[in-house]
Residue, then its C-alpha position, 0 to 999 in steps of 0.5 A: m760392674a755387671k757380673k759374669p754369666v753363669l750357666f745353671l744346672l737344671s734339675m727336674i722333679f716329677s711327682a715330687i721326686i727329685l731326680a737330680p743329685a742331692a748336692i748341686e753346686a750351681k744354682p738350679v732352675m727346678l721344675k715340679v709337675h703336679a697330677d692336676g696339670t699345674f707345674d712349678i718353676t723355681g729358680s734361685s730367688v724367683s719362682l713361678r707356681n701353679c703354672y697352667p695353660a690358657m687360650d685367649g687369656h682364659s685358663l683351659r677347662p680340660l675334660a681330662v689331664k694326663v701327666s707322663e714322665a720319662q727320665d729328664r722330661a715330662s709331658i702334660r696332655y690336656t684333652l679339650a672338647g675340640g682337640f688337645l693341648e700338650l706341653l712337653l717340658f725338658r732340660h736344655e743345656d742352658g735351662l728349661v724348655i717348654e714346647t707346645k703342641i695343639e691338635g683339633e680343627e676347632m683349636l683356633a685362638g688369638s693367643i695361646s699361653p703355655i704359662g697362664g696366670a702363674e703365681v710369681h714369688g721373689a721378683s720385685r721388678f721386671f726387665r721389660s723387653p720392648w715390642g719396638i721403638a720407644a716402648d719403655a724398655g728396661i728394669r721397672d718396678w712390678p706393677t702395683e696399680r690396677k693394670r697389667e704391664t707387658s714385656h715382649s719376646i724376652t722378660g727378666l724377673v728381677p729379685p732384690d739379690g739380682n738372680t734373674l729368671v728369664v722367660s723367652t721365645r727365640d723364634y719369631r719367624r711365625f709368631y710373636s710372644s709377650a709376657h703380661l705381668f699382673p699386680a696382686g688384686l687385679t686378677h688374683d690375690f697374688k702377683s702373676i704372669e702370663v706368657a702368651i704366643h700370639t697365634e692370630m686365629i691361625p692354626a698353631t703349628g710350629l709354635p715356638s718353644i719357651f726357654i727359661t734360664e737364670n743368671e745372677s745379673a739382670w743385664e747379663a741374663m737379658r744379654n745372654e738370651a738376646g744372643e740366643v735369639a740372634l743365633v736362631m734368627g740369623a741376626r746381621n750383627q757383623t756389619a761395620q758400625t755406621y757413621h753417616w750424615c742424614s738430611w732430615y734434622y737439618a733440611y727436613y722435607y725442604l732438601t733439594e738437589e741444589k742444596l745437597i750439592d752445596y752441602i757435599d761441596g761444603f763437606e769437602t772444604l774441610e781438611p781432613r774431611v769428616p770420614i763419614q761413610t754415607v750421605q742419606i737422602d731423607v723424606g721430601y724427594f717424592p710428591h706423595v707418600g707411595d710414589w717413591l719413583e716419581p721425584n718432585s720438583n726438588f729434584p728436577n734431574g731425578l735422584e740419579a744425579s744426586v746419587q752420582k754426586i754422592k758417589e763422586h765424593n766416595y760416599r755411600a748413597g742412602i735413601w729413605v722409604g716407607p714401604y707400607m705407606a700410601g697417601n690418599r692423593s698419591r698416584l699409587y692409591r688413585e690407580n690401585p685403591d684395592w691394594v689397601l689393607r682393609n679392616n674386618d668391617g671393610s673400612m680401609a686401614h688408614m694409620i695417620t690422618f690430617y684433617e686440619e691445617d697440618r700436613l705431613w712432609g709438605a704434601m696435601d695427603e689427608e690420609f695415609y693408608l696401609l698397603d696389603t703386602s699379601n697382595p702379589e701386585v703390591m709386592d711386585y710394585l715394592r720389589n720394583v721400587f727397591r730394585t730401581f733404587r739399587e740400580m740407581g746406586f743406592t746401597f744404604f736404605k732407611t725404611d720407616f713406619m715398619f710397625w704398620g705391617a704388624k696388624p694382627s691377621h684376625q683383625v684385617q681382611r687380607h688379599t691372601p689370608g692364612k698367615t700371621s702378621a709376622e709371616y707377612q712382614r718377613e716375606l716383605y723383608e726377605m724381598i727387600r733384602e733380596e733386592i737391595g743385596p746382602e752388601s747394602f746397609w739397611l736401617g729400620c725405623i719405627s718398627n716392631y722388632a721381632p720380625m726384622i731380626g736377621f734382615v736389618d743392620a741397624m734399628r732406631i730405638s727411640w723417638d726423634i731427637g730435637a733441638d731442645w733437651s726435653y727431646a732427650n727424655n725418651f732417648f735416655q730411657e730407651v738407650q739404657g733399656q735396649q742396650y742389652f741387644n745392641n750389636i747382638w740383634w743389630q746396631n742400635d740407632p739412638d738417632a742423630i747427634i745435634l751439633r749445631s749451636e745456631f737454631n738450637h735451644m740447647a746450651d753448649h754443655e747439653i750438646e756435648t753431653l748428648a753427643l758423648y752419650m750417643g757416641m759412647l753406646g757403640g751403635a749407629v753414629n750420625t748427624s744431620d748438621l753441616f760439618h763446615e758450619i758447626p763450631e769446631k769444638f763440636l766437630d772435634i767431638f764428632r770426629y772423636l766418635e768415628p767408630p773403629d773397625e771392631k765394634k765396641t759396645a758400652t755397658f751400663p754397669f749400674i743399671g737399675e740401681p739408685g743414683n742420679i748420675d748415669v755411668l756408661l763403660r766402654e772397653l777400648q783396650p781389651g783388659k787394659g783401658w776403658a772409657a767411662l762417661f758420667v752424665n748428670r741429666e738431672n736439673a740439680v747438682s749431683a755427686d757420687i762415688w764409685s770404686v774402680e773395682s766395681l767398674i773394671g774388676e781391679k782394685n785400683a787403676t790410673c785414671y785420666n780426665w779426657d776430652t778432645g783437647g787431650h788428657e790429664e792424669l789424675g793418678v792411681l785411684s781406688d775410688i772415683v768421685i764425680k760431681l756434676e752440674p745439671r746436664h753436664s758430663r765428664l769422660l774419664y779413661i781408666s787404665a789398668d796398665g797405666h798407659s794413657p789414651e794417647g793415640i786413640n779416639f773416644a770410640g777406641k779407633k787409632i788416630k793417624 
C-alpha cells in the first residue's frame, strides 16, 4: 500500500562543514555549497550534484561569484555583464527552498533555471507531472535515448527503494516551471536535470521559489506536494463531486431543442429517476465558433427555453463555451479581425485549419483563430458572453480548448504587452469566475493546468472517450498518472462513461470495466447516454456510482510496480471498509496475488464479491487471488470489522 508521509529534517552544509547534529533519526535532505557557485542537494537515495544556474538553457558565465552563509541559509551571487543573479538557499519546515533574484536591465530571458545541468545520481525513474490534458503523466523510466523528457510544475525523482526527491514550484500566478531530464550522453556524460522557470522575456521579478522535499513513497511525495500547491493557489477542492449528463457523446453537434426536451422527458419516466445534478448542453448550439450568443436553427426559441426546461425538472443547466476561439466565418471575426492574436511575423495565430472535406462541429469555418485577451475589447466581449449565460440561468460551465491561451508572450504580438502568458490566462479566468459567480460549477477542458488552479472545480485529464476499447488507452495512462492531485487541485474528469449497448463496439464486460474504473476514481462522473434507453444492468452501475456527500478518492497502491492487473483502492468506511477494483486491460488472461496487508495495513480481513446484484462473502482472507479474462474486472469489498457493504453503493453513498 502507499506508505504514510514522512517529514524530513533538512541539514545545511556550507563550505563542507555540517551544521546539523551528527545523529539524525529522520532522513535528511542535505545541501552543500561550493566556493565556485555550484551546490549539491542530497536526499536519502537521490542526489543532484554540481547544480549551477542557467539562462535559456546555457550555464551562466559570471564575472565573479560570491558565496555567503549565515546559520541555516546561504546565498550565491553571480555577477554578470548586464547585472546579477542571486540564489538564496535555506531550510523550510518541509524541505529545502531556493529563491532566485535577478537585477539588470539586460537580464531578460525566455527561461531562467536556478538548477541547470545538475548531475542526477540514484534516480532510475521519474514521476512526470503533466503540462495539461493527456500529457503522459505518471512514473516513467529515466530517458535513455538521445532525447530529453519534460515534466511540469512538480517532478518526482524515483530511486529503486522509493525514497523520492521532489522538485517543485508552488506559485503559478505569473510563471510556469518545468524540469527537463536528460539521458547520459546527450548533453553530458551523466544523467542530468534542469529546472526552468519560463519568464518569456518578461522582467523576472517575483520568481517563484523552488521547493525540494522527500518522501519514502513516490505517490505520497507527489500528492503531498500537490497539496502544498493547492494551498498557495487557493484550489477549489471542496465543491461537491459532479454527477451529470452531457449531450456530446450521444447527440454530438446534432442536438436540438426538440431532442433535448425528448431526452429530459425520457429521463423522467424512470422510477426513481437517476439523481444527476446537471444537464449540460455541449457543442452545436451556435452557427459559428465565437458567436456564442447567436443560437442556430437547432434552437429556434433561443437557449432560454432549454434552460427553463432543464430547471423545471430540478436539474442544473450547463453550457459549453470555447472562450479563446473564433471561426473565420463567424460574425465575431468578420466585424473584429483585429481581435485575433498575431505571431511575431504578423501572421494570425490560427490554431486549427480545415482545408479539405472535413469541418469541425458542422460549421463551414476553414480556420479557427485565437483571440487576444490582452485587448480590453475582447475581454469586454467575453465578459458579456458569460454574464449573459449566467443571466439565462446557466450555473454549470464547460470551457474548452483552454490551452490556446498559453502562447508564450515572447512568441506573439499582444495588444497590450508586458505580461506572461500565465498572467493573461489568469486575468481571463478571474473575469469568468467573477461573471459566473462562486456558486457555479466550472469544468475546464483541453487546458494547461497550472493557471487554472483556483478557478475551476473540475478538469478533463484525458482525450475523448469513444465507443471502442481502443479509445481507453490514453484514459488508463492518464488517470493513474494524474490521480495524485484528484480532489486536491480540483475533481479530475476522466470523461463520459459509455453505457449504451447499441451503436457501441464494446462488449458488455468492456463497458462494465470502464464504467467501474471511471466511477471508482472519485472525480467527475458523467455520461451522455440516455438513461431510459440503456440496458438496466448498466443503468444500475451508473446509479451505484452516485457520489456521496463526502468525496472519497481512490488510490493506486501499486503504481509503478510490475503487473498486468490494475488495482484501485477506495476507502468507503473510514478505517473499516474499502472497495478494491481489479482490472485486466490486457489482451490475455492475467492472474496475481496480493496480501490484504499490502492493501489496507491489516493482516487479514473479511472479503466480499460485490456487484449491483448484491454481495457474496468469501471469508476472512490474508491473501487475495485474482484471475481475470481479457478486459474484465472484479470488485471486492474488504472489511476490517467484518461488516458487509450492505446499505452503501460503490462510491460509499448510503442507499435509501
